[in-house]
N, C-alpha and C positions, 0 to 999 in steps of 0.2 A: 566419799563423793564419787559420782559416776563420771562427770566431765572433769578431766584433769588436763585439758588442753589450754594452752596459753598462746596468745599472739604477741610477738615482740615486734615493735615498729622501729626500724633503723638497724643498719648493719655495720655501724662503727664499732669501736672497741667496747662501748657500753652494751650494745645489742648482743655482741658475741659473748660478753661476760654473762648476760642474762641467759643466753642459750646454753652455755656450758653448765651453769649452776642449776638450771631447770632440769636438764638431762640427768645430772648427777642425783637430783632429788626425786627422780622418777616421774617427772611431768613430760608430756609431749608438747611440742610447740611448733608454730609456724613463724619464721622470721621474714618479715617483708622489708625489702631494700629497694629503693627507687632506682639506684644506679645498677650498672651491669657488673659491679664488683663490690665486695665488702671493703671496709676501711673508713667509711664516713668522710670526715673532713680531710683525712690523709689521702683519700682517693681523689678528692676534688681539688685540693691545693697542690698545684704543680709548678709554682713559680720558682725561679732560680734562687737557690739558697734556702729553700723551705726546710725547716727542721723544728724539733721540739726543744723548748728551753727548760725541760725537766730531765735530769740524768736518767739514762736507760735503767739503772738499778731501781729507780722509783717509778718509772713510767710503765715498764712491762709489769704484768700481773705477778703478784707475789708467788702464785702457784704455777706460773708458766714462764720460766726463764727460757730465753732463746739465744741462738748463736748467729742470728742474722745481722747483728750490729757491727758497724765498722768504726764507730766513734762512741765516746762516753755520752754524748748527747745525740739522740737518734735523728737521722735525716728522714724526710717525709716518705720517700720511696721504700725505706726499710721498715717504717711503721706500717705501711700498707702491706708489705711482704709479711710482717708479723701477724697482721690480721688474717691473711690467707693461711698462714701456718697454723693459727688457732683453729680455723675451719677444718683443716686436714687432721690435725692432732686429735681433736675431739669429735671427729666424724659428724660434723654439723651439716654438711652440704645437702643431704636428702631433705632437710627441713627448712632450707633457705630458698626463698623465691626472689631471684634477682630481677631487676627491671620491673618490679611490681610494687608501686607505692600504695600505701594505705590512704584511702580517701576519707573515710569516716569510721567512727566506732560508736555504736549506739547501745546503751544498756537497756535490757528488757526487764521492766519491773515484774512482768508476769513470769517469764522463763528463768529469770535470775541468771542471765548469761549476757555476754557481749556479742553483738553482731558487727563484725569488722568487714567493711566493703572496700575493695581495692579499685584502682583506676580502670581495671578491666571488667568491673562490675561483677566480680566474684565475691561472695559473702562467706566468711568463715565464722563459725560459732565457737566461742571460747569462754572458759570460766573467768579468765582474767586477761587484762591487757597491760603490757609493760611498754611504756614510751621511752625509747632510747634515742630520741631525735637530736639530743644535744643542743648547743646554742650557736656553734660556729658553722652554720650551714645556710644562712640567708645573707648574701653579700649586701653591704650598705654602700650605695652609690652616692657620691657627693652631689649636692644640689648646687650646680654651677651653671649659670647662663651659657648657652651655646655648646654645651658638652656634646649634644647629639649631632652638631654640625662638624665635628672634628673628622678630617678625612683620613687620617692615619689610623693604625691600630690603637684602640683605647681599651685596655684589658684590666679588669679587676683581678687582684691576686688569686682570688678563689675561682676564677674562670679563665685561667691562663692559657694562652695559645702557644704551645711550644714550637710551632712552625715559624713563628715570627723571629726574624734575625735583627737584633738591634746593633750589630757591629757597624761602626762608622756612622751611627745615627745620632740625632739630637733627641734625647729622651727626657721626659718630665715625669717625676714620681710625685704623686700627690699623697701626702701622708707621711708621718714619721713614727708610726707605732711599731708593734711587734713584727708585722710582716715587712714593713719598709726597711727596718734595720737589717733584715736578712737579705732582702732583695737588692738593695743599693750596692753592696760590695761586688757581687759577681757581674752586675750590669755595667758598673763603672769600668771594669777591666777592658771592655772592647768598645764601649760607646764612644762616639766622637766627643760628646759632651752630655753630662747628666745634671739636670737641675732638680734639686729636692725642695718641694714646697712644704714648708713647716707652718702649722697653725700655732702649736705650742710645743715646747721641748719636753723630753722625758728624762727621768733619772735612768741611768744605765750603769750596770755593774758588769765586771768581766766574767767571762764564761771559761772556766778552767777545763776546756775540752782536751781529750787525749785520744789518739787512735787506738783501736782494738785490733791488733795485728793478727795475721794468720798464725803466727807463732804462739801468741797468747791463747788462741782458741785451741790449737793443737795440744798445748800444755794442759789446758783445762780438761780436755778429753782424756789425756793420759793419766792424770791424777785427779779424777772427778771429786773424790771425797775432800781433798785439800782445797780444790778450787771452789767447791760449794761453801766450805767453812769461811774462806776468805771473802767470797761473794756476799754471804749473809752478814758478816761483820761489817763489810763496806756499806751494804745497803742500810743497815741499822744506823751507822754513823751519818750517812747522807740524810736519812730520815730525821734523825734527831737534830741535825744542823738546820734542816728546813723548818722543823717545828720551832726552833729558837728564833728563826726569822719572823715568826708570827708576832712575838712581843717586841722585837727590835724595830720592825718597820711599821707595824700596823696598830699596836696597842698604845694607850696613852702613857707611855713611859719615856720621859724626856731624854734619859740617858741612852736608851736603846735607839731611839729615833735619831739622836744626834750622832751616834756612832755609825749608823747605817747611812745617814746623809753624808758624813765625812768620807765613807768608803766610795760612794758614787761621785762626790765632788773631787776627791783625790784622783780618781780614774780619769775624769774629764780634764783636770788640770795637767795630768801627766801626758795625755794624748793631744790636747789642743793648746798650742802656744799662742796663736793669734788672739789678742784680747777681745776684738769685736766678735769673732766667731765663738769664742768661749762664752761671752755674755749672751749671745743668741741661743746657745745650747744649755743655758742655766735655767732650770725651772723656777717659777715664782710661787710655787705651792708646796705644802709639806710632802715629804717623801711618803709614798704609799697611797696617796690619793688616787692615782691612776696606776696602771700596770707598770711595775718596775721591769725594765728590759734587761735581758742578759745577753750580751753580745761583745765579742772581742774586736771586730774589725770595722765597725761602723764609723767610729771617730777617725780611724786611720784613712778611711775612704774619703771623708770630707776634707782631708788635707791634700788630696790629689788635685793636680792642675786642671783636670777635665771635669771637676765636680764643683757645683755651686750650691750653697744653702740659701734659699730665698724665703725671707720671713714676711715680705710684703704680701698682702692677701691677693688672691686671684679675683679679678673683676668679671672676666668672662673668657670663654674658649672660642677661638676662631678656627677655621678649617685647617690651618697649619701653624698656629701660634697660640700662646697663652698671654692674655692681656692682664697686667697687674693694675691695682687700684691707683698707682701713681702714674699710669699711662704708658709704662714700658711694655714692649712686645717681645716675648721670648719665642723665637722660632723653634718649632717642635715637630718631630717626625712621629714619635710614639709617646703615648700616655700610659703610664702604669698607675692604676688606682689602688693604692694601699690604704683603703679607708675602712677596713674592718667589717663588722657584721651587725645586723639588727638583733639586739639582745634584750634590752630592758623592758620592751613591751610584751615579751613572751607570747607573740602571735604565732603559735605553732601551726604547722601546715595541715594537720589532720583535724577534722571536725569531731570533737569529743562531746557526746551527749550522755549525761548521767541520769540519776534517779529523777523521775518526774519530767524528763525531757530537758532539764536545764543543761546549758552548754558551758563548756570550759571557757570559751571565748567571752560569753556574757559574765561568767563568774569572775573573770580576770580583766574585765573592761576597765575597772578602776586601777587595780594593781594585782599582780600575781601573788597569791598566798597559798601555801601548802603546809602540810605537817611534816617538818624536817625535810622538806623538799622531795618527799617520796610519795605521800598519799594526799588526797584532797577530799574534804568533807562533801558529801552528796554524790560522790563518784565511786560506787562500790567496786572493789577488786580492780581499781585502776592504780597503777604504780608508775613511778618515774625514776629514771637514772639521770643524774645531773639536772635535777629540777631546780626551782627557785631557791635561792639562798644556800646553794651548795658549792658555789664557786670559791676558789681560793686565790690568794696572792702569794702563797709561800711554799706550797707543797704540791703533791700530785693528785689530780682529779681521779686517777685510776684507784688510788687508795680510798677516796671517798666513795666511789662506785662499788668497790668491794664491800664496804660497810653497808651501803644501801641494799645491795643484793642479798646480803645475809638477813637483813630486816625483812625483805620481801619473802624470802623462803620461809622465815619464821612465821610471817603472817599467813602464808598459805598452809603451813602446818597447823596453825590455830583452827583453820577451817576443817582440816582432817580430824583434829581432836574433838571438836565440838559438834561436828555434823552440820554446821551453818553453811549457807550457800555463798555468803559474801561478807565483807567487812569494809568499813570506811571510818576514818576518824570522826569523832563528834565535832560539831561546830565549836563547842566550848573549848575542847582540847586544842583545836587548830588555832582559835583566837588567842588562847592563853600562850601558846607557843610563840606566835608571831609578835604579840605584845612584848614578851620578854626578850625575844630576839632583837627587835628593833631598839629596845632599851639598851641591850648589850652592845649593839652596833654603834650606838651613839658614844660609847666609850672608846671607840676605835678611831683611827684617822679618817675613816670614811664619813664619820659624823661631824667632822671639823668643817665649820662654815667656810674656812679658807680654801677648802678643796674645790669649791665650785661644782660644775657638772662633770660627770664621767659616765661611761657605759655601765658602771656598777649600780646606778640608781636612776629613778624616774625624774622627770622635770620637777615634780613636787618634792623631791628629796627622799622618797621612800627607797630604801636600799633593797632591791629585789634579787641581787646577784649573789652576794657574799655570805658565807658563814662567818660567825663572829669570833671563832676561837680556833683551836688547833684541830688537826685531823684526829688525834687521840681523844680529844673531848667529844668530837662528833661520833666516833666509833663507840665510845662508852654510852652516849646518849641514845643510840639506835640499836644497841646490842640486844635489847629485849623488847618484845611487843607488850606494851602496857595495856592490858585488857580494858582498864577503866577509861582509856583514851579512845577506844574503838567501839563502834556500834556493830553488833553482829546481826546479820540478816538471815532469817531462816529460809 
């Protein structure tokens, strides 16, 4: 093939993985990143306490261990530093265009190439496009009357303003999800009073975090062979433990779910002695329906005298107060919006037009469907990392992306071997995969009617986010490119 140039959209960990593996396989690439730095969600999320709830050993790439970490669970600034380290280590900078977002990607049926146009109206011709936009990049703002009238700082966790000082202030945190449980403890240390507004409680399990000391790092450098042996054994142990969590928390196994529920309930009972507060923090849905939170200090923080958990719903926001549905007014200086991201509709920011001019937006207007979350019927040589139905509740998304990138490189190699210009999954293969996947997902906790709604699925109950099994099962499923599932285009 003459054209071996690929456009990668997004400079988070997924985009950098794509760049590394493309370079190793002999492809040239242009990586487009809208921000002025790589790192993706770890560049954008700067709120106090922001960190990853996956251990370092599983979150960093298996082929690229680093020494930037100070804890067993990486903090946000260190993940961003890791992203920059990958750029330097693999000499990616010459092919990365920072501050340059992709605006559209249009497949040419005549030329059999993609024309990718950036916001600066520059067009790049490429044999393939890899979307590494991720899911945690479009903040979801709460729909509350009067929010726009609030006179103090009102910051979403993904758009945090580090110049704002909350010391001695009355702070309101809206939301109690993964960002909130990290944000609340450090804010409570200096705020005059902090009110946490909870719509529904979450299951929380402890995080056995440990510091990685300078002495640990020095010892590793001194005896690298032994350190790597211990590291790999530890990584495998953590991986296998995470895989076991798949059936314990998410599969239809009463014993496993009961055991995991007991673990979370025991942690709550150990930390919260007040019966009313404990009741307010006890979920009324099966464990695993929503994201299980991993945090050590959130419950401790709720026991502080200057912290209140408020379960009465918010009626409206006033310029300097939050009004509750029972009529109470809570004086407020700062609002922190820990309300997550837009995810289930898969409304990606780049206009993707495939064969015959069909758009991905139209294709996904009903629900997002892909083939193993990597390729889409009707979109030749269009690939995704962290696409539909590749999210997890138990392991590391970086492990999933490594498997996806292996599949992508194998698909590109098929083109080299056959002389074809492009490939895309057949509609029959994609439909068969999705039918079986949704059937498998109904055997998990996410298919339980008692779960109600969550960011994992659409309002119609179609589960667009999650993979139905373990990382190992996914890796095996995408290890080979099944030629019969793909249409080759000359």
